C-alpha positions in Angstrom: 41.5 75.6 -22.2 41.6 78.9 -24.0 39.6 79.4 -27.2 42.9 80.0 -29.0 44.1 76.5 -28.2 41.3 75.1 -30.4 41.9 77.6 -33.2 41.4 75.9 -36.6 38.9 73.4 -35.4 35.3 73.8 -36.3 33.7 73.6 -32.8 30.1 72.5 -32.0 29.1 72.1 -35.6 27.4 69.1 -37.3 30.5 66.9 -37.2 32.3 67.9 -33.9 31.0 68.7 -30.4 33.5 70.0 -27.8 33.3 70.3 -24.1 35.7 72.0 -21.7 33.6 72.3 -18.6 35.6 71.2 -15.5 33.0 68.5 -14.5 33.1 67.0 -18.0 36.9 66.9 -18.1 37.0 65.2 -14.7 34.4 62.6 -15.6 36.2 61.6 -18.8 39.7 61.7 -17.4 39.9 58.0 -16.7 38.3 54.6 -17.5 37.8 51.9 -14.9 41.4 50.9 -14.7 43.8 51.7 -11.8 45.0 55.4 -11.9 48.7 55.7 -11.5 49.1 59.3 -12.7 45.9 61.3 -12.7 45.6 63.8 -15.5 42.7 65.8 -16.9 42.2 66.3 -20.7 42.2 69.8 -22.1 38.9 69.0 -23.9 36.5 66.2 -24.6 35.5 66.0 -28.3 32.6 64.0 -29.7 32.7 63.4 -33.5 29.4 62.5 -35.1 30.8 61.5 -38.5 33.9 60.2 -40.2 34.5 63.7 -41.5 34.6 65.0 -38.0 37.2 62.5 -37.0 39.4 63.4 -40.0 39.1 67.1 -39.2 40.0 66.6 -35.6 43.0 64.4 -36.4 44.3 66.8 -39.0 44.1 69.6 -36.4 45.8 67.4 -33.7 48.6 66.4 -36.1 49.2 70.0 -37.1 49.3 71.2 -33.4 51.0 68.2 -31.9 48.0 67.5 -29.6 47.8 64.0 -28.1 44.5 62.2 -28.8 43.1 59.6 -26.4 40.2 57.6 -28.0 37.4 56.4 -25.8 34.2 54.4 -26.1 32.1 53.7 -23.1 35.1 53.9 -20.7 34.6 50.3 -19.4 38.2 49.3 -19.9 40.1 48.2 -16.8 43.8 48.7 -17.9 43.9 52.5 -18.2 43.8 52.4 -22.0 41.5 55.5 -22.0 43.2 57.4 -19.2 44.0 61.0 -20.1 47.7 61.9 -20.7 49.5 65.2 -20.5 47.9 67.9 -22.7 45.6 65.5 -24.5 42.1 65.7 -25.8 39.7 62.8 -25.3 38.1 61.7 -28.5 34.8 60.1 -27.4 33.3 57.9 -30.2 30.1 56.9 -28.4 27.9 59.2 -30.5 29.0 57.4 -33.7 26.5 54.6 -33.0 24.7 53.6 -36.1 24.4 50.1 -37.5 25.1 50.9 -41.1 24.2 47.5 -42.5 23.0 44.1 -41.3 23.0 41.6 -44.1 21.5 38.3 -42.9 22.3 36.5 -46.1 26.0 37.3 -46.0 25.9 37.0 -42.2 27.8 40.3 -41.8 27.1 43.7 -40.2 28.8 47.0 -40.6 28.7 49.3 -37.5 30.1 52.5 -36.3 32.5 52.3 -33.2 29.9 53.6 -30.7 27.4 50.8 -31.3 26.8 49.0 -28.0 27.6 45.2 -28.1 24.1 44.3 -26.8 22.4 46.5 -29.4 24.0 44.7 -32.2 22.9 41.4 -30.8 19.4 42.7 -30.4 19.4 43.8 -34.1 20.8 40.5 -35.3 18.5 38.2 -33.2 15.3 38.5 -35.4 17.5 37.1 -38.2 18.5 34.1 -36.2 22.0 35.6 -35.8 24.3 36.9 -33.1 27.5 38.8 -32.6 29.6 36.2 -30.7 32.0 38.3 -28.6 30.3 39.0 -25.3 32.5 40.7 -22.6 30.9 41.0 -19.2 30.2 44.6 -19.9 28.4 43.8 -23.2 25.3 45.8 -22.2 27.3 49.0 -22.0 30.6 48.5 -23.8 31.0 49.6 -27.5 32.1 47.5 -30.4 34.9 50.0 -31.1 36.2 49.6 -27.6 35.9 45.8 -27.9 38.0 45.9 -31.1 40.6 48.3 -29.6 41.3 45.8 -26.8 40.5 42.6 -28.7 38.0 41.9 -26.0 37.0 38.4 -25.0 34.0 37.3 -23.0 32.1 34.2 -21.8 31.6 32.7 -25.2 35.4 32.7 -26.0 35.7 29.0 -25.4 33.9 28.2 -28.6 33.7 31.4 -30.7 37.0 33.1 -29.9 37.8 36.7 -29.1 36.8 39.8 -31.0 39.6 39.4 -33.6 37.9 36.2 -34.7 34.7 38.1 -35.6 36.3 41.2 -37.3 36.4 41.1 -41.1 37.4 44.6 -42.0 37.9 48.1 -40.6 37.6 51.7 -41.6 40.4 53.6 -39.9 41.4 57.3 -39.8 45.2 57.6 -39.5 47.0 60.3 -37.4 47.2 62.7 -40.4 43.5 62.4 -41.2 43.8 59.9 -44.0 40.9 57.4 -44.2 41.8 53.8 -45.1 39.9 50.5 -45.3 41.3 47.2 -44.4 40.2 43.6 -44.8 37.0 42.5 -46.6 33.5 41.4 -46.1 34.2 37.8 -47.1 35.0 35.2 -44.4 38.3 34.4 -46.2 40.8 36.8 -47.7 44.6 36.8 -47.7 45.5 39.8 -50.0 48.4 41.7 -48.6 49.4 42.1 -44.9 46.6 41.5 -42.4 46.2 45.1 -41.2 42.8 44.4 -39.8 44.3 42.1 -37.2 47.1 44.6 -36.5 44.6 47.4 -35.7 42.5 45.0 -33.6 43.9 45.1 -30.1 46.2 48.1 -30.9 44.3 50.2 -28.2 44.0 53.3 -30.4 47.8 53.7 -30.9 47.8 53.2 -34.7 44.6 54.9 -35.9 41.0 55.7 -35.0 38.5 53.0 -35.9 35.4 54.6 -37.5 33.8 51.6 -39.1 33.8 47.8 -38.4 32.6 45.0 -40.5 31.9 41.9 -38.4 31.0 38.4 -39.0 27.7 37.2 -37.4 27.1 33.7 -36.1 24.0 31.5 -36.0 21.9 31.8 -32.8 22.1 28.3 -31.2 19.0 26.2 -31.7 19.4 25.0 -28.1 21.5 25.7 -25.1 22.0 23.5 -22.0 23.7 24.7 -18.8 25.5 22.5 -16.3 26.5 23.7 -12.9 29.0 21.6 -11.0 29.9 22.6 -7.4 33.2 21.3 -6.0 34.8 21.3 -2.5 37.7 23.4 -3.7 38.9 25.5 -6.7 41.6 23.1 -7.8 39.2 20.2 -8.1 36.9 22.4 -10.2 39.9 23.4 -12.4 40.7 19.7 -12.9 37.1 19.4 -14.3 38.1 21.8 -17.1 40.8 19.4 -18.4 38.5 16.4 -18.0 35.8 18.0 -20.2 38.4 18.7 -22.8 39.7 15.2 -22.7 36.1 14.0 -23.4 36.4 16.1 -26.6 33.3 18.3 -25.8 33.6 22.0 -26.9 31.3 24.1 -24.6 30.3 27.6 -25.7 30.8 28.8 -22.1 33.1 27.4 -19.5 33.5 29.6 -16.4 35.1 28.9 -13.1 34.4 30.8 -9.8 36.0 30.2 -6.5 34.4 30.2 -3.0 35.3 33.8 -2.2 33.6 35.0 -5.4 30.5 32.8 -4.7 30.3 34.3 -1.2 30.6 37.9 -2.5 27.8 37.2 -5.1 25.6 35.8 -2.4 26.0 39.0 -0.2 25.2 41.3 -3.1 22.5 39.4 -5.0 20.9 37.2 -2.3 21.9 34.0 -3.9 22.9 30.8 -2.1 25.8 29.7 -4.2 28.4 29.3 -1.4 26.1 26.9 0.5 26.4 24.5 -2.5 30.2 24.3 -2.7 33.5 26.1 -2.5 33.9 26.4 -6.3 31.6 26.5 -9.3 32.3 25.2 -12.8 29.6 26.6 -15.0 29.4 25.1 -18.5 27.0 25.8 -21.3 26.7 23.8 -24.5 24.9 25.0 -27.6 23.6 23.9 -31.0 21.5 20.9 -32.0 23.8 18.6 -30.0 23.6 20.7 -26.8 21.8 18.0 -24.9 24.1 15.2 -25.9 27.2 17.3 -25.1 25.7 18.3 -21.7 25.1 14.6 -20.9 28.8 13.9 -21.4 29.8 16.9 -19.3 27.5 15.8 -16.4 29.0 12.3 -16.5 32.6 13.6 -16.6 32.1 16.0 -13.7 30.1 13.5 -11.6 33.1 11.1 -11.9 35.2 13.8 -10.4 32.9 14.0 -7.4 31.3 17.3 -8.4 27.8 18.0 -7.3 26.1 18.4 -10.7 22.8 19.8 -11.5 21.1 20.5 -14.9 19.7 23.9 -14.4 16.3 24.9 -15.9 16.3 27.9 -18.2 15.5 30.5 -15.5 18.2 29.3 -13.1 20.7 28.9 -15.9 20.2 32.5 -17.1 20.6 33.7 -13.5 23.9 31.8 -13.0 25.3 33.2 -16.3 24.2 36.7 -15.2 25.8 36.3 -11.8 29.0 35.3 -13.5 28.9 38.5 -15.4 28.8 40.4 -12.2 31.5 38.4 -10.5 34.2 41.1 -10.8 32.2 43.1 -8.3 32.2 46.8 -7.4 35.1 48.4 -5.5 34.5 48.6 -1.8 35.7 51.6 0.1 37.0 49.6 3.0 39.2 47.4 0.7 42.4 47.8 -1.3 42.5 45.4 -4.2 44.4 44.6 -7.4 43.0 42.5 -10.2 44.7 40.7 -13.0 43.9 39.3 -16.5 46.6 36.6 -17.0 46.2 33.6 -19.2 48.1 30.3 -19.0 48.0 27.1 -21.1 45.1 25.0 -20.0 47.4 22.2 -19.0 48.8 24.6 -16.4 45.5 25.8 -15.0 45.5 23.5 -11.9 49.1 24.3 -11.1 48.6 28.0 -11.5 45.5 28.0 -9.2 47.6 26.2 -6.6 50.3 28.9 -7.0 47.8 31.7 -6.5 46.6 30.2 -3.3 50.2 29.8 -2.1 50.9 33.5 -3.0 47.9 34.7 -1.1 49.0 32.9 2.0 52.6 33.9 1.7 51.9 37.6 1.2 49.0 37.6 3.7 46.4 38.9 1.3 42.9 37.7 0.5 42.2 36.1 -2.9 39.2 35.5 -5.2 39.4 34.1 -8.6 37.1 33.9 -11.6 38.2 32.4 -14.9 37.3 31.9 -18.5 38.4 28.4 -17.9 37.8 27.2 -21.4 40.8 29.2 -22.7 42.9 29.5 -19.5 42.2 33.1 -18.9 42.1 33.9 -15.2 41.0 37.0 -13.3 42.6 36.7 -9.8 41.9 39.6 -7.4 44.1 40.1 -4.3 42.7 42.4 -1.6 43.3 43.6 1.9 41.4 45.9 4.3 42.1 49.5 3.6 43.4 50.0 7.2 45.9 47.1 6.9 49.3 48.6 7.5 51.7 47.4 4.8 48.8 45.9 2.9 49.5 47.9 -0.3 53.1 46.7 -0.5 52.0 43.1 0.1 49.4 43.4 -2.6 52.0 44.7 -5.1 54.3 41.8 -4.2 51.5 39.3 -4.8 50.6 40.9 -8.1 54.2 40.9 -9.3 54.6 37.3 -8.4 51.3 36.2 -10.0 52.5 37.7 -13.3 56.0 36.2 -13.1 54.6 32.7 -12.3 52.1 33.0 -15.2 54.9 33.9 -17.6 57.1 31.1 -16.3 54.2 28.7 -17.2 54.1 29.9 -20.8 51.3 32.4 -20.1 50.7 36.1 -20.8 50.2 39.3 -18.8 46.9 40.0 -20.5 44.4 37.7 -22.0 41.7 40.2 -23.0 41.8 43.5 -21.2 44.8 45.0 -23.0 48.1 46.4 -21.8 46.8 50.0 -21.5 48.8 52.1 -19.1 48.6 49.8 -16.1 50.4 46.7 -17.5 53.3 48.5 -19.3 55.9 47.8 -16.6 55.4 44.0 -17.1 55.5 44.0 -20.9 59.3 43.7 -21.2 59.0 40.5 -19.0 56.9 38.9 -21.8 58.3 40.3 -25.0 62.0 40.4 -26.0 63.7 43.7 -26.6 63.8 43.2 -30.4 60.0 42.7 -30.4 59.4 45.8 -28.3 61.7 47.9 -30.6 59.9 46.5 -33.7 56.5 47.6 -32.3 57.8 51.1 -31.8 58.9 51.2 -35.4 55.5 50.0 -36.6 53.8 52.7 -34.5 56.1 55.3 -36.0 54.9 54.3 -39.5 51.3 54.9 -38.7 51.7 57.8 -36.2 55.1 59.5 -36.8 54.3 62.4 -34.4 53.3 60.0 -31.6 50.0 61.7 -30.9 47.7 58.6 -30.8 47.1 57.4 -27.3 50.7 58.0 -26.1 52.0 55.9 -23.2 49.7 53.0 -23.8 49.9 49.4 -25.1 53.6 49.4 -26.1 56.7 50.5 -24.4 58.6 53.6 -25.6 55.4 55.2 -27.1 55.5 58.5 -25.3 54.0 59.6 -22.0 
């Protein structure tokens, strides 16, 4: 990038740091999502203050430069992939916890604060920040808000939107606005806070987040139930719901996932069954609820154990690693669909049918408490025709989920990767309305073009 291209922007001052070195551009060109059209940014820009974000966006608006916001780059849908002629706006250095008010049970943070760091700060006050995506140790609160991230505790505490009270947002023209409030209730005007949450950086740049904190549970109890097959374990999810127990965590792992974890971590999960239903109850009634869960799952012929604290923590940690790392000898595609809980068993059966029909391998993990599944189809890299069969399995898995009343993404966002399927879920009038909403906030179309909604630039 020539120096003239950044004319008018105060470079490498107290509010903005700019890098154009080739190795930096390459390392910030993508997130962890599939890369369909590799591009490199023309610069990577780190703001260190709200003023820096405003200055950068005024410049971008005046020059028509696309801006792709980024946190830690842990997204898996391509929401932070570079687009043609863009700058990457990396917010991870805006990482201060501005306020933590234990009496009001709120915190105000900058977007670059790591999820785990907020929890560490809240814990001495007997509080926690409930959303906990698998990447919580490295993902940023700003990135979590941008994608409305979920996590293991979704079953009881909801997704990120359920913990966001207010936002400070810089619009495309550099204007700073504040939405929402710091009270738990508030219905004044349109709910712009919810609109920005999950908008994937297409409407504005989030520079401040007011979140609701929850009480750290007085007790937790973890129940591990191993079943002979995944469908039997999935039936256990509905049975626990019918018993009117609300677990904090309710996770489902199939046999292929258990075997993969064993190989990487030296565990012996697969020897205990072909599917694992992992349930954690919390609060003062944790033991009583866990007793009900044990009884329900035993009646379904699950092999049930009450794990001690060390083993329970290990099982939860293994679940967080269940997505696994890419293996060079494999081609794989993963999904993030959600279906109504009543359709969970049927959908799992359909996934197994698809894998056999398309001659691909399958492994599945699920946030079973809210019907959010992460199926992964894979073949060996040297499998002739494997890529085409993977694509066919993926397309069918999405079509079947939608036919069951589901969605193409439960928590990862549309990003760039899922755009082709969005018109299958949303009617043309809704797609057009979303384009008009974006045009109000971003009339020049410079904010994360080609992401989240159709017809939003390339």
